[in-house]
C-alpha positions in Angstrom: -52.7 4.2 63.2 -52.5 1.6 60.1 -52.3 5.2 57.9 -49.1 5.7 60.0 -47.8 2.3 59.7 -48.6 2.1 56.0 -46.9 5.6 55.6 -43.6 4.2 57.5 -43.8 0.9 55.5 -43.6 2.7 52.2 -40.9 4.6 53.4 -39.1 1.4 54.4 -39.7 -0.2 51.1 -38.6 2.9 48.9 -35.8 3.6 50.7 -34.6 -0.2 50.8 -35.1 -0.2 46.9 -32.8 3.1 46.9 -30.1 1.3 49.2 -30.3 -1.5 46.8 -30.0 0.3 43.7 -27.0 2.2 45.2 -25.0 -0.9 46.5 -25.5 -2.2 42.9 -24.0 1.2 41.2 -21.3 0.3 43.8 -20.3 -3.2 43.0 -20.6 -2.0 39.0 -18.2 0.7 39.2 -15.9 -0.8 37.3 -18.1 -2.8 34.9 -17.6 -1.9 31.2 -20.4 -0.1 29.6 -22.6 -0.1 33.1 -24.7 3.2 33.6 -25.4 4.4 37.1 -29.0 4.0 38.1 -31.2 6.0 40.3 -34.4 5.8 41.9 -37.1 8.0 41.1 -39.5 8.7 44.0 -42.9 9.9 43.6 -45.6 10.8 46.6 -48.7 8.6 47.0 -51.9 9.8 46.6 -52.7 12.0 49.6 -55.9 11.1 52.0 -58.8 13.8 51.9 -60.1 14.5 55.3 -62.3 17.3 56.7 -59.2 19.4 57.7 -57.3 18.8 54.6 -55.1 16.3 52.5 -53.0 13.9 54.6 -49.8 12.2 52.9 -49.8 8.5 52.8 -46.4 7.6 51.9 -43.7 7.4 49.0 -43.9 5.2 45.9 -40.8 4.3 43.6 -42.1 5.1 40.2 -38.9 4.1 38.3 -35.1 3.4 38.5 -33.7 5.3 35.9 -30.4 4.7 33.8 -28.5 7.5 33.8 -27.5 7.6 30.2 -27.3 10.5 27.4 -28.0 9.1 23.7 -25.7 11.9 22.7 -22.7 11.3 24.4 -23.1 7.4 24.1 -23.1 8.1 20.3 -20.0 10.4 20.6 -17.9 7.5 22.3 -19.0 5.7 19.3 -17.9 7.5 16.7 -14.4 8.5 18.7 -13.9 4.9 19.2 -14.3 4.4 15.3 -11.8 7.0 14.9 -9.3 5.8 17.5 -9.8 1.9 16.2 -8.9 2.9 12.6 -5.8 5.4 13.4 -4.3 2.6 16.2 -4.3 -0.1 13.7 -3.1 2.2 11.1 -0.3 3.3 13.2 0.6 -0.2 14.1 0.8 -1.5 10.5 2.5 1.2 9.2 5.3 1.3 12.2 6.1 -2.1 11.4 6.4 -1.6 7.6 8.5 1.7 8.2 11.0 -0.2 10.9 11.4 -3.2 8.1 12.3 -0.6 5.4 14.5 1.8 7.4 16.6 -0.8 9.2 20.2 -1.1 8.3 19.9 -4.9 8.4 16.4 -5.4 6.9 16.5 -2.5 4.6 17.8 -2.2 0.8 20.4 0.7 1.0 23.4 -1.2 2.3 23.0 -4.0 0.1 23.1 -1.4 -3.0 25.8 0.8 -1.7 27.9 -2.5 -0.9 27.2 -3.6 -4.6 28.1 -0.5 -6.3 31.3 -0.5 -3.9 32.6 -3.8 -5.1 32.3 -2.8 -8.6 34.2 0.3 -8.0 36.9 -1.9 -6.4 36.8 -4.6 -9.0 37.6 -2.0 -11.8 40.8 -0.8 -10.1 42.1 -4.3 -10.9 39.5 -6.1 -13.5 41.6 -9.2 -13.8 41.4 -10.2 -10.3 39.2 -13.1 -9.7 38.6 -12.6 -5.6 37.5 -9.2 -6.8 35.3 -10.4 -9.4 33.8 -12.7 -6.6 33.2 -10.3 -4.4 31.0 -8.6 -6.7 29.0 -11.7 -7.3 28.7 -12.0 -3.7 27.3 -8.6 -3.1 24.7 -8.9 -6.1 23.5 -12.0 -4.6 22.9 -9.9 -1.5 21.0 -7.5 -3.4 18.9 -10.2 -5.0 18.6 -11.7 -1.6 17.4 -8.5 0.3 14.8 -7.6 -2.8 13.5 -11.0 -2.1 13.6 -10.7 1.7 11.7 -7.5 1.5 9.0 -8.7 -0.8 8.4 -11.7 1.4 8.3 -9.6 4.4 5.5 -7.6 2.3 3.8 -10.9 1.6 3.7 -12.0 5.2 2.3 -8.4 6.4 -0.3 -8.9 3.6 -1.3 -12.2 4.8 -1.4 -10.8 8.5 -3.9 -8.1 7.3 -5.9 -10.7 5.6 -5.9 -12.8 8.7 -7.0 -9.7 10.9 -9.5 -8.6 8.4 -11.0 -12.4 8.7 -11.1 -12.5 12.3 -12.5 -9.1 12.5 -15.7 -9.8 10.1 -16.1 -13.0 12.6 -15.9 -10.6 15.9 -18.3 -8.2 14.1 -20.4 -11.3 13.2 -20.7 -12.2 17.1 -21.2 -8.7 18.1 -24.3 -8.3 15.3 -25.8 -11.6 16.8 -25.5 -10.2 20.3 -27.2 -6.9 19.4 -29.9 -8.6 17.7 -30.4 -11.2 20.5 -30.6 -8.1 23.4 -33.0 -6.1 20.7 -35.2 -9.3 21.0 -34.7 -9.4 24.9 -35.6 -5.6 25.4 -38.6 -5.4 23.2 -40.1 -8.4 25.3 -39.2 -7.4 28.7 -41.8 -6.8 31.1 -43.0 -3.5 31.8 -41.6 -2.0 28.7 -45.1 -0.7 27.8 -45.0 1.3 31.4 -42.1 3.0 30.6 -39.7 0.7 32.8 -37.1 -0.5 30.4 -34.5 -3.4 31.2 -31.5 -1.0 32.1 -29.1 -3.9 32.3 -30.3 -5.1 28.9 -29.6 -1.7 27.5 -26.3 -1.0 29.2 -25.1 -4.5 27.4 -26.7 -3.5 23.9 -24.8 -0.2 24.2 -21.4 -2.0 25.3 -22.0 -4.3 22.1 -22.9 -1.2 19.9 -19.4 0.4 21.3 -17.2 -2.6 20.6 -18.7 -2.9 17.4 -17.9 1.0 16.2 -14.1 -0.2 17.2 -14.2 -2.6 14.3 -16.3 -0.4 11.8 -18.0 2.8 11.5 -21.6 2.4 12.2 -25.1 4.1 12.2 -27.3 3.6 15.3 -31.0 4.4 15.0 -33.6 3.9 17.3 -36.9 1.6 16.5 -40.0 0.5 18.1 -40.0 -1.6 21.2 -36.8 0.4 22.5 -34.8 -1.5 19.6 -32.1 -0.2 17.7 -31.2 -0.5 14.1 -27.5 -0.9 13.1 -26.4 0.0 9.8 -22.9 0.9 7.5 -22.2 4.6 7.2 -23.8 4.4 3.6 -27.2 2.8 5.1 -26.6 -1.0 4.3 -28.4 -2.5 7.1 -26.4 -4.6 9.6 -29.2 -5.3 12.2 -32.9 -4.7 11.7 -34.8 -5.7 15.0 -33.8 -9.2 15.9 -32.4 -10.0 12.5 -28.4 -9.6 11.9 -26.8 -9.8 8.9 -23.4 -11.6 8.2 -20.4 -9.9 7.4 -17.8 -12.1 5.7 -14.4 -11.8 3.4 -13.6 -13.2 0.1 -10.8 -13.2 -2.6 -11.0 -9.9 -4.4 -12.5 -10.5 -8.1 -9.9 -7.8 -9.5 -6.6 -8.6 -7.3 -6.8 -12.2 -5.9 -3.9 -11.5 -3.5 -6.4 -9.2 -1.3 -9.7 -9.7 0.2 -12.8 -7.7 -0.1 -15.7 -7.5 2.3 -19.4 -8.8 1.7 -22.8 -8.6 3.6 -25.1 -11.7 3.6 -28.7 -10.9 4.3 -31.9 -12.4 3.2 -30.0 -15.0 1.1 -28.1 -12.2 -1.0 -24.6 -11.5 -0.8 -23.3 -8.1 -1.8 -19.7 -6.7 -2.0 -19.5 -3.8 0.4 -15.8 -3.6 0.6 -16.1 0.2 -0.3 -18.3 0.8 2.3 -16.4 -0.7 5.2 -14.2 2.5 6.7 -13.2 3.4 10.1 -12.2 1.1 13.0 -10.0 -1.5 12.7 -11.4 -3.0 9.6 -11.1 0.6 7.7 -7.8 0.9 9.1 -6.6 -2.5 7.7 -7.9 -1.3 4.7 -6.8 2.0 4.4 -2.8 0.4 5.3 -3.1 -1.8 2.3 -4.3 0.7 -0.4 -2.0 3.6 1.1 1.0 1.5 2.6 1.6 -1.9 1.6 0.5 -1.7 -2.3 2.5 1.3 -2.9 5.5 -0.2 -1.2 5.1 -3.5 -3.3 4.9 -1.2 -6.5 7.8 1.3 -5.4 10.2 -1.4 -4.3 9.4 -3.4 -7.8 10.0 -0.1 -9.7 13.5 0.1 -7.9 14.0 -3.9 -8.7 13.1 -3.2 -12.7 15.5 -0.2 -12.8 18.3 -1.7 -11.4 17.9 -4.8 -13.5 17.4 -2.6 -16.7 20.1 -0.7 -16.6 22.9 -3.2 -14.9 21.6 -5.8 -17.6 22.0 -3.3 -20.3 25.5 -2.1 -19.1 26.8 -5.6 -18.7 25.7 -6.8 -21.9 27.6 -4.0 -23.9 30.7 -5.1 -22.0 33.3 -8.0 -22.7 33.8 -10.8 -20.3 37.5 -12.1 -19.3 37.3 -14.7 -22.0 36.7 -11.9 -24.9 32.8 -12.7 -25.3 30.2 -10.0 -24.8 28.4 -9.7 -21.7 25.0 -11.6 -21.2 22.4 -10.6 -18.7 23.4 -9.7 -15.4 20.3 -9.8 -13.5 16.8 -11.5 -14.8 15.3 -10.2 -17.9 12.7 -7.5 -17.1 10.9 -8.2 -20.4 10.6 -12.3 -20.5 7.3 -13.7 -21.8 6.6 -14.9 -18.5 7.2 -11.6 -16.8 5.1 -9.7 -19.3 2.2 -12.0 -18.9 2.2 -11.7 -15.2 1.7 -8.1 -15.1 -1.9 -8.8 -16.1 -4.7 -10.4 -14.0 -7.9 -10.9 -15.4 -11.0 -10.1 -13.2 -12.6 -13.3 -11.9 -16.0 -11.8 -12.8 -15.1 -11.4 -16.6 -17.5 -13.0 -19.2 -16.7 -15.9 -21.3 -14.8 -17.3 -22.8 -12.2 -15.6 -21.0 -9.4 -16.2 -23.4 -7.8 -12.5 -23.8 -4.2 -12.4 -24.2 -2.6 -9.4 -22.9 1.2 -8.6 -21.7 3.1 -5.4 -20.5 6.2 -4.5 -21.8 8.7 -2.5 -20.1 9.6 0.2 -22.4 11.8 2.7 -20.5 12.4 1.9 -16.9 13.7 5.7 -16.1 10.0 6.7 -17.0 8.2 3.9 -15.2 5.8 4.9 -12.7 4.9 2.9 -9.5 1.1 2.1 -9.4 -1.3 0.0 -10.7 -4.1 0.6 -13.4 -7.7 -1.1 -14.4 -7.9 -1.9 -17.9 -12.0 -1.9 -18.5 -13.8 -2.4 -21.5 -17.2 -1.1 -22.4 -19.6 -0.7 -25.5 -19.2 -4.0 -27.7 -16.3 -4.6 -26.0 -13.8 -3.1 -28.0 -14.0 0.8 -26.3 -11.6 0.8 -23.4 -10.7 2.8 -20.4 -7.5 2.7 -18.5 -8.0 4.1 -15.1 -5.8 4.8 -12.4 -6.7 2.9 -9.2 -4.9 5.0 -6.9 -6.5 8.1 -8.3 -9.7 6.9 -10.0 -8.7 8.7 -13.0 -9.0 7.6 -16.6 -5.4 8.0 -17.8 -5.9 6.4 -21.4 -9.0 5.5 -23.7 -9.7 4.6 -26.8 -10.9 1.6 -29.1 -9.5 -1.5 -30.3 -9.0 -2.3 -33.7 -10.3 -5.3 -35.8 -8.6 -7.6 -35.5 -7.6 -6.5 -31.7 -3.9 -6.8 -31.9 -2.7 -3.3 -30.7 -0.7 -1.5 -28.3 -1.8 0.8 -25.3 1.2 3.2 -24.7 2.0 4.7 -21.1 5.0 6.5 -19.9 7.7 3.7 -19.5 5.6 0.8 -20.7 3.1 -0.5 -23.1 0.3 -2.6 -22.5 0.0 -5.4 -25.6 -3.4 -6.8 -26.7 -2.4 -10.0 -28.3 -5.6 -11.5 -29.2 -8.8 -13.0 -27.7 -12.3 -11.7 -27.3 -13.4 -9.0 -25.1 -17.0 -8.3 -23.5 -18.4 -5.2 -22.2 -17.6 -5.3 -18.5 -14.3 -7.1 -18.4 -11.5 -5.7 -16.5 -8.1 -6.5 -16.4 -5.6 -5.6 -13.4 -2.3 -3.7 -15.0 0.6 -4.1 -12.3 3.8 -3.3 -14.1 5.9 -3.2 -10.9 4.2 -5.7 -8.2 6.0 -8.7 -8.8 9.4 -7.3 -9.7 11.2 -7.8 -6.4 10.1 -11.2 -6.2 11.5 -12.2 -9.6 14.7 -10.5 -9.8 17.8 -12.8 -10.0 21.7 -13.2 -10.5 22.0 -14.5 -13.8 25.9 -14.5 -13.9 27.5 -17.8 -12.3 31.1 -17.4 -13.1 33.4 -14.8 -12.2 35.2 -15.1 -15.7 31.5 -14.1 -17.0 31.6 -10.7 -15.7 31.7 -8.0 -18.6 34.2 -5.4 -17.4 35.9 -4.2 -20.6 34.5 -2.7 -23.4 34.5 -5.0 -26.5 36.0 -2.4 -29.0 39.1 -0.1 -29.1 40.6 2.3 -31.1 43.9 3.6 -32.1 45.8 5.7 -34.7 48.0 4.1 -37.2 51.6 4.9 -36.8 52.2 6.7 -39.8 49.5 9.6 -38.9 51.3 12.9 -39.4 48.8 15.3 -37.3 48.4 15.5 -34.0 44.8 14.2 -33.5 43.8 11.8 -30.8 40.9 9.2 -30.8 39.6 8.6 -27.1 38.3 4.8 -26.1 34.9 5.6 -26.8 31.8 4.7 -25.4 29.4 1.5 -26.2 25.7 2.4 -26.9 24.6 -1.3 -27.4 25.3 -4.4 -28.9 21.3 -5.3 -30.0 18.8 -3.4 -32.6 16.6 -1.8 -30.1 13.5 -2.6 -32.4 14.1 -6.2 -32.9 16.4 -7.0 -30.0 18.8 -8.9 -32.3 22.5 -8.9 -32.3 24.0 -5.9 -34.5 25.5 -7.1 -37.6 28.8 -6.1 -36.7 28.7 -8.4 -33.4 27.5 -11.3 -34.5 30.7 -12.9 -35.1 31.6 -14.3 -31.4 35.1 -12.3 -30.4 35.2 -10.2 -33.3 34.2 -7.0 -34.7 32.6 -7.4 -38.4 34.0 -5.3 -39.6 36.6 -3.8 -38.2 36.7 -0.1 -39.2 39.2 2.2 -40.5 38.5 6.1 -40.6 40.6 7.7 -43.2 40.7 11.5 -43.5 41.2 13.4 -46.8 40.5 16.9 -48.6 37.3 17.5 -50.2 37.9 21.0 -51.5 38.6 23.5 -48.7 37.2 21.0 -46.1 38.9 17.8 -44.2 36.3 15.0 -44.3 36.6 11.4 -43.6 35.6 8.0 -44.8 34.7 4.9 -42.7 36.2 1.6 -44.4 36.1 -2.0 -43.8 39.4 -2.5 -42.6 39.6 -5.6 -44.2 38.6 -4.3 -47.8 40.7 -4.8 -50.7 42.3 -1.5 -52.1 40.1 0.6 -54.3 37.0 -1.1 -52.7 34.5 2.0 -51.7 34.0 2.7 -48.2 31.1 1.7 -45.9 30.6 5.6 -45.3 31.9 8.2 -47.9 32.4 11.6 -46.5 31.2 14.5 -48.7 31.5 18.2 -48.0 29.1 19.3 -50.7 26.4 17.1 -49.6 23.2 18.7 -48.2 23.8 18.2 -45.1 27.2 17.6 -45.2 28.8 14.1 -44.3 31.9 13.2 -42.3 33.1 16.9 -42.5 35.8 17.6 -39.7 35.7 20.6 -37.6 39.0 21.5 -36.1 39.3 22.9 -32.6 36.2 20.9 -31.2 35.8 17.0 -30.5 34.1 15.2 -33.3 32.2 12.6 -32.8 32.3 9.5 -35.0 29.0 7.6 -35.9 25.5 8.5 -34.7 23.6 7.7 -31.4 20.5 7.1 -33.8 19.8 3.4 -34.2 17.5 4.2 -37.5 20.7 5.5 -39.2 23.1 3.8 -41.4 26.1 5.4 -39.7 24.9 3.5 -36.5 27.4 1.0 -35.3 26.2 0.4 -31.5 29.5 2.5 -30.5 30.5 6.1 -30.8 34.2 7.5 -30.7 35.6 11.2 -30.6 38.4 12.7 -32.3 40.1 15.9 -31.4 43.3 17.8 -32.2 44.2 18.2 -36.1 44.3 15.2 -38.3 46.1 15.8 -41.6 44.9 14.2 -45.0 46.0 10.7 -45.0 45.9 10.2 -41.2 43.8 7.2 -40.3 42.5 5.5 -37.1 41.5 1.8 -36.7 38.5 0.7 -34.2 38.6 -3.1 -33.7 37.3 -5.6 -31.3 39.1 -5.4 -27.8 40.6 -8.9 -28.2 43.2 -10.0 -25.0 41.6 -6.6 -23.4 41.7 -8.7 -20.0 42.9 -5.5 -18.1 40.3 -3.1 -19.7 38.0 -1.8 -16.9 36.1 0.8 -18.9 32.8 -1.1 -18.5 33.5 -1.9 -14.9 33.7 1.9 -14.1 30.5 2.6 -16.4 28.8 -0.1 -14.0 30.1 1.4 -11.0 29.2 4.9 -12.0 25.3 3.4 -12.2 25.1 3.6 -8.4 25.2 7.3 -8.5 23.6 7.8 -11.9 20.2 9.5 -11.8 18.2 6.4 -13.4 14.9 6.7 -12.0 11.9 9.3 -12.5 12.9 10.8 -15.7 16.7 11.3 -14.7 16.0 12.8 -11.4 16.7 9.9 -9.0 19.3 7.1 -8.5 18.6 3.7 -7.1 19.8 5.0 -3.8 17.6 8.0 -3.6 14.4 6.0 -5.1 14.7 3.7 -2.6 14.9 6.2 0.2 12.0 7.9 -1.4 9.8 4.8 -0.5 11.4 5.1 2.8 10.5 8.5 3.5 7.1 8.0 2.4 6.6 5.3 4.4 8.1 7.6 7.3 5.9 10.5 6.8 2.6 8.2 6.7 3.9 6.4 10.0 4.7 9.9 11.7 1.1 11.5 10.4 -0.4 7.9 11.8 1.0 8.6 15.1 0.1 12.1 15.4 -3.8 11.2 14.3 -3.8 8.6 16.5 -2.9 10.5 19.6 -5.3 13.2 18.6 -7.7 10.2 18.4 -7.0 9.0 21.7 -7.5 12.4 22.8 -10.8 12.8 21.7 -12.0 9.3 22.9 -11.0 10.2 26.3 -12.7 13.2 26.2 -15.8 11.9 25.0 -15.7 8.7 27.4 -15.1 11.4 30.5 -18.0 13.2 29.4 -19.9 10.2 29.4 -18.6 9.3 32.9 -19.6 12.3 34.3 -23.2 11.5 33.3 -23.3 7.8 33.4 -20.4 6.6 35.6 -20.3 5.7 39.1 -19.1 8.2 41.6 -18.1 6.3 44.6 -17.7 9.3 47.0 -21.3 10.3 45.9 -22.9 6.8 46.3 -21.3 6.5 49.7 -23.0 9.9 50.7 -26.4 8.3 48.9 -25.9 5.3 51.4 -25.8 7.7 54.5 -28.8 9.4 53.3 -31.0 6.7 52.3 -29.8 4.7 55.5 -31.1 7.4 57.6 -34.3 7.6 55.6 -34.9 4.1 56.2 -34.0 4.3 59.8 -36.5 7.1 60.2 -39.2 5.4 58.5 -38.8 2.2 60.8 -38.9 5.0 63.4 -42.2 6.0 62.3 -43.8 2.6 62.1 -42.3 2.1 66.1 -44.4 5.2 66.9 -47.3 4.1 65.0 -46.8 0.7 66.9 -46.4 2.8 70.5 -49.5 4.9 69.8 -51.7 1.5 68.9 -50.2 -0.1 72.1 -51.4 2.7 74.0 -54.7 2.9 72.6 -55.3 -0.7 73.5 -54.0 -0.4 77.1 -56.6 2.4 77.7 -59.4 0.0 77.3 -58.3 -2.5 79.6 
């Protein structure tokens, strides 16, 4: 009887455990990371008799955790991918909306500015029209500054998210290390009975960590796991956790770099942080935000440079040469601000470098790293976007020299350079923040040309001279005023173009109009020279003066004569005194709105900005597609894991009925054993 009772009892206890486990599955059906548990039954050792073996009941050998490590790892990898793409898409969408918005972008401000110049050219003496130009120009400046400020705010937001992400990762790393310790010390582990709840918690922490950064998980002794970055840098070893941190980037102080502290040592792991939210933030900064800073700055530099040049070669309402319209792109502060010394450079840290914009039409958007090696005089200039060496060489002794690049020069002015020293070169990064309007008064707008030409009344030919074009009022090599523009309000000297015969050719001499009779010409025509000088070609338009500033025939302007002049004809070129109704320079300034001045003369300002908007838009669209694909992959891997580890309520309800019936049947076995025992006792009364 005792054997039958014991058999029933084992059934009751075993199925009671099964009922408890099933109930636990049901109540944890919505618990994140929970893995379904299943009771493993095993027949107890049979009792041998002369008639054979008689069963003695059932044992619960294990409560198995239904988990597949491959599927769990797949969920982690897909979580890493989706975390990166979701973060990248969120930040790029914000940037795209900013650049492309009608009220927040730059396009409308540029269009309105050049439209106001065109309107002012129709009535160049009108003060209200001039005031409108200044107002629209200030709006352009405001839009540049506002966009730059929005970029800065987004950059600071990214940095805050990086810092918070590092803190969240540290919390998870600490929890994983503590769970490793608790799992290794759990009772019954040596007998193969694993602490299912602790394992579930650890897997969930690992999944949350994978949302932040790409990790590698390897099994260790005592059911522990070691966690590392993808390159093998350890994050958790057993019960010891490293600490992830951020600090100011030694190369670019406006950015952060990631560090890892372990065993008292702090390492730079910035290049090893990829995937997940932190990897997405790094990608956005390098692929979206920094290029946007540089490209917006490039447009600002080109606008300032071309408008400044055109305005400076004009004449204002009071007869003076025009000054800078926008801020000087090559001010001393601007040139030095384009170079950032690495914080890790060696003493004495007295190197002096500057970046000068030479040609804004050739200027690329980007940043470069100037690195020194050998004895400190060998250098390499590395494109940070591609990692390619674009220039290399050796500094002379003394070190004063220039490193030439398309559109800009890196000027080495002095100081000591050590092997390993680095300098960040950013020709356009700060330009949008530094642009400013320099014209204060309507009268200072230089809408007229400072020179004009006219034929002498006694000319007998039908030749005509155009109103010419200004080339410059400054020497491009010294930046000082050309000699003929140094007297305020005058052309010094005024010029007289006189035609004469030289053999069978018609030539012209260039005289100082104020010269005394008999004085030699400034430039004498000579048909017999090699090459001929100032020979007039009939039937075509003849250019007076050269565009080459190295030539003596350079005056900073150029005129054209067409038709048929006769010997003795002359044309005068003088300062445009009282030319208040002259709109020639205003027309040239307005034409800059559609003139191709960027990318080696292939894009206008609006097209250059539109290229930035398009580039960010394409990246945003691609990130949206990648995010959708990553979401689909994560859903698939999650569903696959749930098919193994998830709780199916219908299935568990069926198991409840199954185990309840088995429990009742086992109780009935005990009841039958009791009845038999009572019957046996009564037979002896």
